[in-house]
C-alpha positions in Angstrom: 7.2 69.6 -10.4 6.6 67.6 -13.6 4.7 67.7 -16.9 1.5 66.8 -15.1 1.7 69.7 -12.6 -1.1 72.2 -12.7 -0.1 75.8 -12.2 -1.9 79.1 -11.6 -0.6 82.7 -11.2 -0.1 83.8 -7.6 -2.5 86.4 -6.4 0.3 88.7 -5.3 1.6 89.1 -8.8 0.5 91.7 -11.3 1.6 91.9 -14.9 1.6 94.1 -17.9 2.3 92.9 -21.5 4.3 95.3 -23.6 5.3 94.4 -27.2 4.4 90.8 -26.6 6.5 90.5 -23.5 5.2 90.4 -19.9 6.7 92.2 -16.9 5.6 90.4 -13.7 5.7 92.3 -10.4 5.3 90.8 -7.0 3.3 93.5 -5.2 4.5 92.2 -1.8 8.2 92.5 -2.5 8.5 94.8 -5.5 10.6 92.2 -7.4 10.0 91.8 -11.0 10.4 89.1 -13.6 10.3 89.6 -17.4 9.1 87.0 -19.9 9.8 86.7 -23.6 6.9 86.1 -26.1 6.6 82.3 -25.5 6.9 82.8 -21.7 4.2 85.4 -21.9 1.9 83.0 -23.7 2.6 80.4 -21.0 1.9 82.9 -18.2 -1.4 83.9 -19.8 -2.4 80.2 -20.0 -1.9 79.5 -16.3 -5.5 78.8 -15.3 -5.2 76.3 -12.5 -6.9 73.7 -14.7 -4.5 72.5 -17.4 -1.2 70.7 -17.0 2.2 71.9 -18.1 2.1 69.3 -20.8 -1.3 70.5 -22.1 0.1 74.1 -22.3 3.2 72.7 -24.1 1.1 70.9 -26.7 -0.6 74.1 -27.6 2.6 76.1 -27.8 4.5 73.3 -29.7 1.7 73.2 -32.3 1.8 77.0 -32.8 5.6 77.1 -33.3 5.9 73.6 -35.0 8.4 72.1 -32.5 8.5 68.9 -30.6 6.2 68.9 -27.5 8.9 67.3 -25.4 11.2 70.2 -26.0 8.6 72.7 -25.0 7.7 70.7 -21.9 11.4 70.8 -20.8 11.5 74.6 -21.5 8.3 75.3 -19.6 9.4 73.2 -16.7 12.6 75.2 -16.4 10.6 78.4 -16.6 8.0 77.2 -14.1 10.8 76.2 -11.6 12.2 79.7 -11.9 8.8 81.3 -11.3 8.2 79.0 -8.4 11.4 80.1 -6.7 10.2 83.7 -6.8 6.7 82.7 -5.6 5.1 83.9 -8.9 3.0 80.8 -9.3 1.1 78.3 -7.2 1.6 74.6 -7.9 -1.6 72.6 -7.4 
């Protein structure tokens, strides 16, 4: 996976946002994953169309940080989510 990877949410994952934080639940296994506010924004962006770098650019502009830092953070998060089969890499 790299900054040009395109991701989408896995169909077997449901989520609920509470107080700007998402709780993801794999309905097949019952395992859950929680996301902070920025992670939740990223999760909600996963449309199967835009790249990680495109999502990072939007988040970086909102929080006024370097895009490269956000790319690194999103890649780390995406790798964790991929391990738990929460996302599909296209």
